[in-house]
C-alpha positions, 0 to 999 in steps of 0.5 A: 333445267330447260326452259320448256321444263321450267315453264311446265313446272310453273304451270303445274304449281299455278294449277295446284295453287288455284285448286287449293284456293278453290277448295278453301273457298268452297269450305268457307262457303260450306261452313256458312251454309251449314249455319243457315242465315242464323244472324238474320234469324236472331235479329228477327227473334230479338225484334219479336221479344222486344215487341212482345206486347204487340203480339196476340197468341192462342194455342189449342192442343189437339190429339196429335199436336197443336194449332196456334194462331200468332198475330199482331195489329202492327204490320211490321210485327206481323211481317216478323211473325210470318218471317219467323214462322217460315224460317222455323219450318225451314230449320226443322226440315233442314235440321238447323237447330237454334237454342241448342242449350235449351233441352226442349228445343234441342230435343224438338230439333232432334226429332224434327223428322217426325214433325209435320208443320203446316203454315197458313198466313193470316191477315195479321200473322200466321196460323200453324198446325204442328203434328206428329204420329209419335206420342212423345213428340206430340208432348214435345210439340205441345211443351214447345208451344207453351214455351213460345206463349210464355215468350209472348207474355213475358218478353226478354226476361224469359229469353234465356230460360231453359225448358225441361223435357216432358219426361222431366219433373217440372217441379224439380229445382235446377242447379243454377251453379252448373256452367251453361256458357255457349260462346267465347265472348269474343266472336260468339255470345257466351249465353246463346252462342250467336254471333256477337254485337261488338257494341254490346259488351261488359267487363268480367274477370278482368277482360271485355266480354261481348254479347249478341244482345243486351238481354244476354249481357244482363243475364250474365251480369246476374250470374257471370259464373254460369256463362263465363269462365274466369 
């Protein structure tokens, strides 16, 4: 093989290598973008649960949705409320769901294109008007607002509670034995599917399992078979 042919071969191989590397890099970036900034969203949500006693919330059901006011006298909590409100608006618009294991939240994001959400920042938090022209989606919106109010009242103990769809019977008892695990317990939390915190762990079925927060760890300790496969 002549030197010229050998040189051209090296150039071709090098070009293919660069193209492959760029394609892989774009794939990784695309994967990151698909999930949005979920770790930051989860940190904000956990912080709000921890400081739920500092939050006041009023909900007014209207004919086509809800009007809510969520506020706090604590400037840091107020900032978290505002941050979370706008993050949720963006998630609805981009169809980037959270709490996919919760039937109500999953259905809400499934119908996000039928929801109009307006946010007005207040002196202490956010005022939100959430509406829809679809009667079923209106029920979803109102049920979701009631669920968020429960989060504000109760805090961490109800963080992992599932919320039934409006069409379901609220008095129907759910089968607690049904497996509801969402993550592998290594990189993703088995309770929520969120990225884990390697400092929050516990031994289950002869192995170490990692969680995104202490609340998830406690939920798994109470009913390990529900979230972790032996």
